[in-house]
Wavefront OBJ file of the C-alpha trace (Angstrom):
o trace
v 53.202 -75.885 -74.463
v 56.572 -77.263 -73.365
v 55.311 -80.796 -73.934
v 54.120 -79.936 -77.464
v 57.479 -78.301 -78.243
v 59.341 -81.362 -76.959
v 57.208 -83.683 -79.056
v 57.800 -81.500 -82.113
v 61.582 -81.544 -81.587
v 61.533 -85.307 -81.084
v 59.582 -85.748 -84.323
v 62.067 -83.559 -86.221
v 64.985 -85.568 -84.850
v 63.379 -88.873 -85.777
v 62.650 -87.674 -89.293
v 66.226 -86.456 -89.693
v 67.634 -89.769 -88.521
v 65.454 -91.680 -90.944
v 66.511 -89.495 -93.889
v 70.202 -89.367 -92.983
v 72.488 -90.881 -95.597
v 74.780 -93.539 -94.157
v 76.991 -96.538 -94.908
v 75.408 -99.756 -93.685
v 76.822 -103.200 -94.445
v 73.482 -104.998 -94.301
v 73.126 -108.759 -94.753
v 72.293 -108.164 -98.418
v 75.388 -106.012 -98.876
v 77.551 -108.593 -97.141
v 76.248 -111.372 -99.385
v 76.727 -109.178 -102.461
v 80.325 -108.542 -101.383
v 80.939 -112.288 -101.032
v 79.310 -112.948 -104.414
v 81.539 -110.347 -106.050
v 84.701 -112.012 -104.803
v 83.304 -115.380 -105.916
v 82.752 -113.735 -109.339
v 78.994 -114.329 -109.083
v 78.498 -110.858 -110.483
v 74.912 -111.283 -111.681
v 73.869 -112.482 -108.213
v 75.656 -109.510 -106.675
v 73.948 -107.082 -109.047
v 70.523 -108.413 -108.066
v 71.243 -108.042 -104.345
v 72.593 -104.536 -104.871
v 69.518 -103.589 -106.896
v 67.234 -104.803 -104.100
v 69.234 -102.984 -101.435
v 69.066 -99.710 -103.380
v 65.302 -100.061 -103.734
v 64.668 -100.882 -100.083
v 67.406 -98.742 -98.487
v 67.902 -95.798 -100.873
v 69.912 -93.797 -98.323
v 72.516 -96.525 -97.849
v 75.788 -95.589 -99.540
v 77.272 -99.078 -99.446
v 75.544 -100.331 -102.632
v 77.237 -97.506 -104.550
v 80.633 -98.831 -103.503
v 79.603 -102.420 -104.201
v 78.487 -101.475 -107.712
v 81.976 -100.142 -108.267
v 83.450 -103.468 -107.157
v 81.245 -105.174 -109.759
v 82.553 -102.909 -112.528
v 86.109 -103.397 -111.285
v 85.932 -107.179 -111.470
v 83.999 -107.100 -114.745
v 86.755 -105.089 -116.414
v 89.588 -106.839 -114.617
v 88.532 -110.297 -115.775
v 87.492 -109.293 -119.294
v 89.742 -107.811 -121.959
v 87.062 -105.648 -123.511
v 88.014 -102.073 -124.403
v 84.484 -101.273 -125.604
v 83.073 -102.310 -122.219
v 85.726 -100.198 -120.507
v 84.726 -97.158 -122.563
v 81.072 -97.804 -121.730
v 81.556 -98.177 -117.992
v 84.251 -95.631 -117.159
v 81.763 -92.755 -116.787
v 80.432 -94.585 -113.720
v 83.419 -93.336 -111.732
v 82.227 -89.723 -111.672
v 78.617 -90.719 -111.068
v 79.573 -92.800 -108.043
v 81.883 -90.177 -106.595
v 79.003 -87.686 -106.804
v 76.644 -90.153 -105.099
v 79.145 -90.894 -102.339
v 79.602 -87.170 -101.778
v 76.034 -87.069 -100.445
v 76.731 -89.578 -97.686
v 77.565 -89.129 -94.007
v 80.758 -87.052 -93.843
v 81.305 -88.144 -90.238
v 81.603 -91.815 -91.168
v 85.052 -93.401 -91.645
v 83.572 -94.886 -94.810
v 82.995 -91.439 -96.358
v 86.567 -90.791 -97.522
v 87.394 -94.493 -97.668
v 84.615 -95.279 -100.164
v 85.668 -92.399 -102.407
v 89.263 -93.598 -102.214
v 88.180 -97.114 -103.178
v 86.418 -95.810 -106.290
v 89.522 -93.854 -107.309
v 91.683 -96.902 -106.610
v 89.468 -99.250 -108.627
v 89.470 -96.959 -111.639
v 93.150 -96.173 -111.270
v 93.929 -99.875 -111.526
v 91.462 -100.419 -114.375
v 92.743 -97.431 -116.357
v 96.240 -98.865 -116.050
v 94.910 -102.224 -117.224
v 93.533 -100.570 -120.364
v 96.563 -98.372 -121.072
v 95.359 -95.000 -119.734
v 98.497 -94.614 -117.634
v 98.335 -90.883 -116.914
v 94.695 -91.056 -115.792
v 95.578 -94.160 -113.787
v 98.345 -92.368 -111.884
v 96.044 -89.425 -111.134
v 93.334 -91.677 -109.730
v 95.728 -93.667 -107.585
v 97.247 -90.474 -106.223
v 93.776 -89.192 -105.320
v 93.026 -92.522 -103.656
v 96.191 -92.404 -101.583
v 95.607 -88.784 -100.540
v 92.068 -89.592 -99.379
v 93.273 -92.650 -97.471
v 96.032 -90.683 -95.741
v 93.510 -88.009 -94.767
v 91.094 -90.650 -93.500
v 93.839 -92.400 -91.533
v 94.537 -89.143 -89.709
v 90.853 -88.748 -88.843
v 90.274 -92.422 -88.002
v 93.627 -94.024 -87.089
v 91.956 -97.230 -85.872
v 90.005 -97.776 -89.107
v 91.946 -100.767 -90.406
v 90.528 -100.662 -93.932
v 92.645 -97.567 -94.626
v 95.753 -99.695 -94.169
v 94.409 -102.398 -96.484
v 94.055 -100.015 -99.403
v 97.247 -98.062 -98.699
v 99.125 -101.367 -98.738
v 97.582 -102.369 -102.080
v 98.617 -99.048 -103.630
v 102.129 -99.460 -102.221
v 102.364 -102.906 -103.820
v 101.102 -101.632 -107.182
v 103.568 -98.749 -107.433
v 106.417 -100.874 -106.158
v 105.780 -103.466 -108.874
v 105.627 -101.019 -111.805
v 108.127 -101.478 -114.649
v 110.831 -98.798 -114.770
v 109.247 -96.861 -117.661
v 106.003 -96.445 -115.709
v 107.771 -95.679 -112.427
v 109.095 -92.486 -114.026
v 105.521 -91.450 -114.879
v 104.414 -92.260 -111.339
v 107.291 -90.193 -109.944
v 106.094 -87.241 -112.025
v 102.869 -87.388 -110.005
v 104.803 -87.738 -106.761
v 103.919 -91.405 -106.387
v 106.214 -94.251 -105.451
v 105.778 -97.590 -103.765
v 107.572 -100.446 -102.121
v 106.273 -103.936 -102.838
v 108.005 -105.482 -99.836
v 106.564 -102.918 -97.424
v 103.124 -103.187 -99.016
v 103.048 -106.974 -98.721
v 104.230 -106.767 -95.104
v 101.431 -104.321 -94.295
v 98.876 -106.569 -96.012
v 100.084 -109.484 -93.894
v 99.692 -107.409 -90.754
v 96.204 -106.312 -91.786
v 95.270 -109.915 -92.571
v 96.371 -111.010 -89.101
v 94.453 -108.222 -87.369
v 91.299 -107.804 -89.436
v 89.753 -111.075 -88.245
v 89.460 -109.561 -84.769
v 87.498 -106.563 -86.030
v 83.958 -106.051 -87.305
v 85.438 -105.830 -90.808
v 86.578 -109.456 -90.884
v 84.631 -110.043 -94.125
v 87.274 -107.920 -95.895
v 89.741 -110.774 -95.415
v 89.072 -111.974 -98.976
v 90.181 -108.628 -100.346
v 93.370 -108.651 -98.281
v 94.216 -112.043 -99.763
v 93.314 -110.727 -103.220
l 1 2 3 4 5 6 7 8 9 10 11 12 13 14 15 16 17 18 19 20 21 22 23 24 25 26 27 28 29 30 31 32 33 34 35 36 37 38 39 40 41 42 43 44 45 46 47 48 49 50 51 52 53 54 55 56 57 58 59 60 61 62 63 64 65 66 67 68 69 70 71 72 73 74 75 76 77 78 79 80 81 82 83 84 85 86 87 88 89 90 91 92 93 94 95 96 97 98 99 100 101 102 103 104 105 106 107 108 109 110 111 112 113 114 115 116 117 118 119 120 121 122 123 124 125 126 127 128 129 130 131 132 133 134 135 136 137 138 139 140 141 142 143 144 145 146 147 148 149 150 151 152 153 154 155 156 157 158 159 160 161 162 163 164 165 166 167 168 169 170 171 172 173 174 175 176 177 178 179 180 181 182 183 184 185 186 187 188 189 190 191 192 193 194 195 196 197 198 199 200 201 202 203 204 205 206 207 208 209 210 211 212 213
């Protein structure tokens, strides 16, 4: 009886592990990330599509899809495409909300989505929505940094936000201040340099391209 109970518990645990949502930077995800920063967006989309089909519980493709939209809208000057794609932000935040809450990527990935769309909304003139998104991104990153102080990717994104708000023209800085946001370009660049020097010694060394970006 004890043996049967033990086997049953083991089976339940194995099934739970298999079904557990997680963030895994598989080889496909890594190649998709590299393709995105090389602006091979169609190649990246295909890899992401395959990863989602074969690893449906992996949350990383959701974040990578957001990178694809970010670069698509950053490179193009296409307001119609912006209007078409901007609903993806909410969809992805909902999808990421179903992932492993005990992973340092849980809050980080949500912050990245807010940051991407905050920058894109600013690019397309939605300044108030942009400030709100960037504030949400910063708040999530600060919270994540408290939970995972050694998770270096928090510092990468906090530095980027610091640079962005520090570089705003004076008329937009007043809007940012209304939302309690301010930045310092010099401090942000210094933090990016520090992250760049340290990230190569971590398992997140592939993020070096983004630090340079």
